[in-house]
TIGUTI-153910 format. One record per residue (C-alpha): residue number from 0; residue in three letters; chain; x negated, y, z. Coordinates in steps of 0.1 Angstrom, whole numbers. Layout:
! residues N
NUM,ALA,A,X,Y,Z
...
***
This chain:
! residues 291
0,MET,A,0,0,1
1,ARG,A,-14,33,-11
2,VAL,A,-12,57,19
3,GLY,A,-18,93,16
4,LEU,A,-30,114,46
5,ALA,A,-17,150,55
6,GLY,A,-42,165,77
7,ALA,A,-80,166,83
8,GLY,A,-86,175,119
9,PRO,A,-103,152,145
10,TRP,A,-77,129,149
11,ALA,A,-72,124,111
12,ARG,A,-108,118,108
13,THR,A,-114,94,138
14,MET,A,-83,74,138
15,HIS,A,-59,78,107
16,ALA,A,-84,78,78
17,ARG,A,-107,51,94
18,MET,A,-75,29,103
19,LEU,A,-58,32,67
20,ALA,A,-90,27,49
21,ALA,A,-98,-4,68
22,GLY,A,-71,-26,52
23,PRO,A,-63,-51,40
24,GLU,A,-26,-40,43
25,THR,A,-34,-4,32
26,VAL,A,-57,18,13
27,LEU,A,-64,54,19
28,THR,A,-58,68,-15
29,ALA,A,-57,106,-9
30,VAL,A,-62,133,17
31,TRP,A,-44,168,17
32,ALA,A,-52,195,42
33,ARG,A,-46,233,42
34,ARG,A,-85,235,43
35,SER,A,-98,218,12
36,GLU,A,-133,216,26
37,ALA,A,-119,196,56
38,ALA,A,-100,173,33
39,ARG,A,-131,165,15
40,GLU,A,-150,156,47
41,THR,A,-121,133,57
42,ALA,A,-117,115,23
43,ALA,A,-155,112,11
44,PRO,A,-164,82,35
45,TYR,A,-137,61,20
46,GLY,A,-138,71,-16
47,ALA,A,-105,87,-13
48,ALA,A,-91,116,-37
49,VAL,A,-85,150,-24
50,ALA,A,-52,162,-32
51,ALA,A,-48,199,-43
52,SER,A,-12,202,-28
53,PHE,A,12,183,-8
54,ASP,A,33,174,-38
55,GLU,A,1,159,-54
56,LEU,A,-3,139,-22
57,LEU,A,33,128,-26
58,ASP,A,27,118,-63
59,ARG,A,-5,99,-55
60,SER,A,9,78,-26
61,ASP,A,35,50,-16
62,ALA,A,37,63,19
63,ILE,A,25,92,39
64,ALA,A,7,94,72
65,PHE,A,7,126,93
66,ALA,A,-21,140,115
67,VAL,A,-11,177,116
68,PRO,A,4,199,143
69,PRO,A,39,192,152
70,ALA,A,55,222,135
71,VAL,A,37,213,102
72,GLN,A,47,178,104
73,ALA,A,84,186,108
74,GLU,A,83,206,78
75,LEU,A,64,183,56
76,ALA,A,80,151,69
77,VAL,A,114,164,55
78,ARG,A,98,168,23
79,ALA,A,84,135,21
80,ALA,A,115,118,32
81,ARG,A,135,136,5
82,ALA,A,107,121,-19
83,GLY,A,116,86,-7
84,LYS,A,83,81,10
85,PRO,A,79,60,42
86,LEU,A,63,81,71
87,LEU,A,37,73,97
88,LEU,A,45,101,122
89,GLU,A,27,115,150
90,LYS,A,42,126,185
91,PRO,A,60,149,193
92,LEU,A,81,146,161
93,GLY,A,83,184,159
94,ALA,A,75,215,178
95,ASP,A,111,217,193
96,LEU,A,142,195,194
97,ALA,A,157,212,164
98,SER,A,130,205,140
99,ALA,A,126,170,154
100,ARG,A,162,164,147
101,ARG,A,158,176,111
102,VAL,A,132,148,106
103,ALA,A,153,121,121
104,GLU,A,181,133,101
105,ALA,A,161,133,69
106,VAL,A,149,98,75
107,ALA,A,184,84,81
108,GLU,A,199,104,53
109,HIS,A,172,90,26
110,GLY,A,169,57,40
111,VAL,A,130,57,44
112,VAL,A,111,36,68
113,SER,A,95,56,95
114,GLN,A,70,46,125
115,LEU,A,54,66,151
116,VAL,A,17,65,164
117,LEU,A,24,60,198
118,THR,A,-9,44,203
119,LYS,A,-5,23,236
120,ARG,A,26,7,224
121,TYR,A,7,-14,198
122,HIS,A,-17,-30,226
123,PRO,A,-10,-66,238
124,ALA,A,-13,-55,274
125,THR,A,14,-27,269
126,ARG,A,38,-53,254
127,ALA,A,31,-78,281
128,PHE,A,38,-49,307
129,LEU,A,72,-41,292
130,ARG,A,81,-79,289
131,GLN,A,74,-81,326
132,ALA,A,93,-49,333
133,GLU,A,124,-65,317
134,ASN,A,126,-91,344
135,THR,A,117,-67,372
136,GLN,A,143,-48,395
137,VAL,A,130,-14,398
138,SER,A,139,10,426
139,GLY,A,111,37,419
140,ALA,A,80,41,399
141,ARG,A,49,64,400
142,SER,A,30,72,368
143,CYS,A,1,94,356
144,TYR,A,-17,103,323
145,LEU,A,-48,125,331
146,HIS,A,-77,135,310
147,GLY,A,-101,167,304
148,ALA,A,-98,169,267
149,PHE,A,-82,204,269
150,LEU,A,-111,217,287
151,GLY,A,-133,218,257
152,GLY,A,-142,199,225
153,GLU,A,-127,190,193
154,PHE,A,-94,179,206
155,ALA,A,-87,213,224
156,THR,A,-66,223,194
157,PRO,A,-45,254,193
158,TRP,A,-12,234,193
159,ARG,A,-23,214,224
160,LEU,A,-37,243,243
161,ALA,A,-4,261,238
162,GLN,A,20,235,245
163,GLY,A,-2,215,270
164,ALA,A,4,180,285
165,LEU,A,40,179,284
166,HIS,A,41,178,248
167,ASP,A,9,160,240
168,LEU,A,6,132,266
169,GLY,A,44,134,279
170,PRO,A,58,113,249
171,HIS,A,35,83,258
172,LEU,A,44,82,295
173,LEU,A,82,91,291
174,ASP,A,84,64,263
175,LEU,A,71,37,287
176,LEU,A,91,48,318
177,ASP,A,122,50,296
178,LEU,A,117,14,286
179,ALA,A,101,0,319
180,VAL,A,123,17,344
181,GLY,A,155,22,324
182,PRO,A,170,50,303
183,ILE,A,161,83,316
184,ALA,A,192,104,323
185,ALA,A,176,135,339
186,ILE,A,143,150,343
187,ARG,A,130,179,365
188,SER,A,96,193,363
189,THR,A,74,216,384
190,GLY,A,39,231,375
191,ASP,A,24,243,344
192,SER,A,19,222,313
193,THR,A,-12,236,304
194,ARG,A,-28,229,339
195,TRP,A,-7,201,357
196,ILE,A,28,194,353
197,GLU,A,49,170,374
198,LEU,A,82,151,363
199,THR,A,108,136,384
200,CYS,A,129,114,362
201,GLU,A,163,100,372
202,HIS,A,172,68,354
203,THR,A,207,55,345
204,ASN,A,203,24,369
205,GLY,A,197,47,399
206,ALA,A,158,44,400
207,VAL,A,136,74,403
208,SER,A,103,78,387
209,GLN,A,74,104,389
210,ALA,A,50,114,361
211,SER,A,20,136,365
212,LEU,A,6,148,334
213,SER,A,-27,169,327
214,GLY,A,-53,174,301
215,SER,A,-73,200,320
216,VAL,A,-88,179,348
217,LEU,A,-124,166,350
218,LEU,A,-124,128,348
219,PRO,A,-152,102,335
220,ARG,A,-124,90,313
221,ALA,A,-87,93,306
222,ARG,A,-65,77,331
223,THR,A,-32,61,324
224,ARG,A,-13,42,350
225,ILE,A,23,30,359
226,GLU,A,33,14,391
227,LEU,A,68,-2,394
228,TYR,A,83,-7,429
229,GLY,A,114,-27,441
230,PRO,A,125,-56,461
231,GLY,A,99,-79,446
232,GLU,A,62,-77,441
233,GLU,A,49,-44,425
234,VAL,A,41,-44,387
235,VAL,A,12,-23,375
236,TYR,A,0,-10,341
237,ASP,A,-33,5,339
238,THR,A,-52,14,307
239,ALA,A,-88,16,323
240,GLU,A,-99,-16,309
241,LEU,A,-80,-15,276
242,ASP,A,-96,-14,242
243,HIS,A,-78,9,222
244,GLU,A,-96,-4,189
245,GLU,A,-72,-34,195
246,CYS,A,-41,-11,186
247,TRP,A,-49,0,150
248,PRO,A,-49,-33,132
249,VAL,A,-15,-40,149
250,LEU,A,-2,-5,141
251,ARG,A,-13,-7,103
252,ARG,A,0,-43,97
253,GLU,A,33,-34,114
254,PHE,A,37,-4,93
255,ALA,A,29,-20,61
256,GLU,A,54,-50,70
257,ALA,A,81,-25,78
258,VAL,A,76,-6,43
259,ARG,A,76,-41,25
260,THR,A,107,-54,41
261,GLY,A,125,-20,45
262,VAL,A,130,-28,81
263,PRO,A,116,-1,106
264,SER,A,101,-11,138
265,PRO,A,120,3,170
266,ILE,A,90,28,172
267,ASP,A,105,49,146
268,ALA,A,117,85,139
269,ALA,A,149,78,161
270,ARG,A,128,70,189
271,GLY,A,107,101,184
272,LEU,A,140,121,185
273,ARG,A,148,104,219
274,LEU,A,114,112,233
275,GLN,A,118,148,219
276,GLU,A,152,151,238
277,LEU,A,133,142,269
278,LEU,A,106,167,264
279,HIS,A,133,194,258
280,MET,A,150,183,291
281,ALA,A,119,186,310
282,ALA,A,106,218,294
283,ALA,A,141,234,301
284,SER,A,137,228,339
285,THR,A,102,244,341
286,PRO,A,101,283,341
287,GLY,A,79,297,315
288,THR,A,78,264,296
289,ARG,A,91,265,258
290,PRO,A,117,238,253
***
């Protein structure tokens, strides 16, 4: 499957381009970015073409992968869906709930396959944790996703610094809590998304969970941990020993299979819209945070 890549930033270079070019299910056919020099640097190691425009990228590709800021993704994904192209989408789906809804509606209207790059969902350890959680009665949960990437370096990008941990890290943690504990019905938040934000989630089954998010704390490595508590033994999910390189072949294979069969995985644009609704809920309860 020929996949075109929209974007040439650090995540496009270190993950998307490398994953798509590795195959065997996909080939990186072309790269487009608003900065043509960045597109050339991303495409060159894999012999991919550089598209002069997004329309040219659509013409050259069977499917489109996105590694661009949320506001840009929301605009371009709608165009790609209208062109009938399957979409490999980043989180959050859009910069706000309205734009995310437009993406999900375009995917549904034009019947294209979509899939989200919720990295941890493709690791065997995450899937084992979610299976265990299905058989666990949960009264409450504590969780965190913490790192220091916003303190400096190539991942301290403008949109991440502006929207903070809620929109960058929040989708990962809220996705897992929504599945492992039970559907989230309400969220209250305190703090500052650019420094540290704390979420209290009320679930439809009566359970309550806490989520701590920050991209601005100095740690030796990123920390993601979920602890489930109830009348039985605690269940713990911790990514400290996870090799994230195991995620990419699974993600690539499942996206290619979804496109081949026309049957999207549950990690699709509709799931992305659900997560955007949760982000909106959390942001709306935090003074000074844009929903």
